[in-house]
C-alpha positions in Angstrom: 11.2 -11.3 -44.1 14.8 -12.2 -44.3 16.4 -14.2 -41.5 18.8 -11.4 -40.7 16.0 -8.8 -40.5 14.0 -11.2 -38.3 17.0 -11.6 -35.9 17.3 -7.8 -35.6 13.6 -7.3 -35.1 13.5 -10.0 -32.4 16.5 -8.6 -30.6 14.7 -5.3 -30.5 11.5 -6.9 -29.2 9.7 -5.3 -32.2 10.5 -1.8 -31.1 12.5 1.0 -32.5 15.9 0.8 -30.9 16.2 4.6 -30.7 12.7 5.7 -29.6 11.4 2.4 -28.1 8.1 2.8 -30.0 6.6 -0.6 -30.9 6.4 -1.3 -34.6 2.7 -2.2 -34.2 1.9 1.4 -33.3 3.8 3.1 -36.2 2.0 3.8 -39.5 5.3 3.5 -41.5 7.3 0.3 -42.0 10.5 -0.1 -39.9 13.9 -0.6 -41.5 17.3 -1.9 -40.6 19.6 1.0 -39.8 23.4 1.2 -39.6 24.3 2.7 -36.1 27.8 3.6 -37.5 27.0 4.5 -41.1 28.8 2.7 -43.9 30.1 6.1 -45.2 31.8 6.5 -41.8 33.4 3.0 -41.9 30.5 1.2 -40.3 29.9 -2.5 -41.0 27.2 -4.9 -41.9 27.9 -6.8 -38.7 24.7 -7.5 -36.7 26.0 -5.4 -33.8 26.0 -2.4 -36.0 22.5 -2.9 -37.3 19.4 -1.5 -35.5 15.7 -1.9 -35.9 14.5 1.6 -36.5 11.3 3.5 -37.3 11.4 5.7 -40.4 11.3 8.9 -38.3 14.5 7.9 -36.4 16.2 6.5 -39.4 15.5 9.6 -41.5 16.5 12.0 -38.8 19.7 10.3 -37.9 20.7 9.8 -41.6 24.5 9.4 -41.5 25.1 11.5 -38.4 26.8 10.1 -35.3 27.0 13.2 -33.3 25.1 16.5 -32.8 25.3 19.8 -30.9 23.9 19.5 -27.4 21.4 22.4 -27.1 22.2 23.0 -23.4 26.0 22.9 -23.4 26.7 23.8 -27.0 29.2 20.9 -27.2 29.4 18.3 -29.9 28.2 15.0 -28.4 27.7 11.5 -29.7 24.1 10.5 -30.7 22.4 7.7 -28.7 23.9 4.3 -29.5 21.4 1.5 -28.8 24.2 -1.1 -28.1 26.2 1.1 -25.7 23.9 3.6 -24.1 21.1 3.2 -21.6 17.7 4.8 -22.3 
């Protein structure tokens, strides 16, 4: 494991930073995900990288906002560095 990935996994306490599921309980490997995607001017800075299960990583893809099903408004997606669970 690279030192960078190890730092990110340790910061996340071995859990998906979006779903809070421990990596030990997931059948798929976790990955390092860009909170602000590179295609939307995100960076490789550690603050922009999150430890993520494949389900969250695949579902989020390059999106940073979605339509709230209750209000119908476009809202930002959960940001693991700024939002509380």
